[in-house]
C-alpha positions in Angstrom: -170.9 -74.0 72.0 -168.6 -71.5 72.7 -168.3 -69.1 75.4 -170.0 -66.0 73.2 -172.8 -68.4 72.0 -173.7 -69.0 76.0 -173.1 -65.4 76.5 -175.6 -64.5 73.8 -178.1 -66.9 75.3 -178.0 -66.3 78.9 -178.7 -62.6 78.4 -181.3 -63.4 75.9 -182.8 -65.7 79.2 -182.5 -63.0 80.9 -184.6 -60.4 79.1 -187.1 -63.6 78.9 -186.9 -63.8 82.6 -187.1 -59.9 82.9 -189.9 -60.0 81.2 -191.7 -62.9 82.9 -191.0 -61.3 86.4 -193.0 -58.1 85.0 -195.8 -60.2 84.3 -195.7 -62.1 87.1 -195.8 -58.6 89.4 -198.8 -57.7 88.1 -200.2 -60.9 88.6 -199.1 -60.6 92.3 -200.7 -56.9 93.0 -203.7 -57.7 91.0 -204.4 -60.8 93.7 -202.9 -58.4 96.3 -206.1 -56.4 95.3 -208.2 -59.2 95.7 -207.4 -60.2 99.0 -208.8 -63.4 101.1 -212.3 -64.0 101.4 -214.2 -67.3 102.0 -215.9 -66.8 98.4 -214.1 -66.1 95.1 -216.0 -64.9 91.9 -214.9 -66.7 88.9 -212.8 -63.7 87.4 -210.9 -63.7 90.8 -210.1 -67.2 90.7 -209.4 -66.7 86.8 -206.8 -64.2 88.4 -205.0 -66.5 91.0 -204.9 -69.4 88.3 -203.2 -66.8 86.5 -200.6 -65.9 89.1 -199.9 -69.0 89.7 -199.3 -70.3 86.0 -196.7 -67.0 85.4 -195.3 -68.1 88.7 -194.7 -71.6 87.5 -193.5 -70.0 83.9 -190.8 -67.7 85.5 -189.6 -70.9 87.6 -188.9 -72.5 84.6 -187.5 -70.2 82.7 -185.0 -69.4 85.8 -184.4 -72.9 86.4 -184.4 -74.2 83.2 -183.0 -71.9 81.0 -180.6 -69.1 82.9 -179.4 -71.5 85.4 -178.7 -74.2 83.0 -176.8 -71.3 80.8 -174.8 -70.4 83.6 -173.7 -73.4 84.5 -172.7 -74.4 80.7 -170.2 -70.5 80.5 -168.5 -72.6 84.0 -167.8 -75.2 82.2 -170.1 -77.3 85.0 -172.0 -80.6 84.3 -175.7 -79.5 84.6 -178.0 -81.9 86.2 -182.0 -81.3 86.0 -183.1 -80.7 89.7 -185.2 -83.3 89.8 -182.3 -85.6 89.8 -180.6 -83.4 91.9 -183.5 -84.8 94.3 -183.1 -87.9 93.8 -179.6 -88.0 94.5 -179.7 -86.2 97.6 -182.7 -88.4 98.9 -180.2 -91.7 98.6 
């Protein structure tokens, strides 16, 4: 791929990341209103499940899309983060 294609791809990925961040922020606000309790209702637990799911999705978009495409634009080799972690542990 050439740089123009990578730039367009990065712009699309950033838009996707922004949408994901907006949804994540809504989940955070909803869970902050629930607060900490000894026991939660089923609906409250669903809200926390949604929050963790949105966090994971946002992190994946950032690490697996935005960063990878940025590295491609910089003409740097990209290693998945798990591989970097394994190499650092050696």
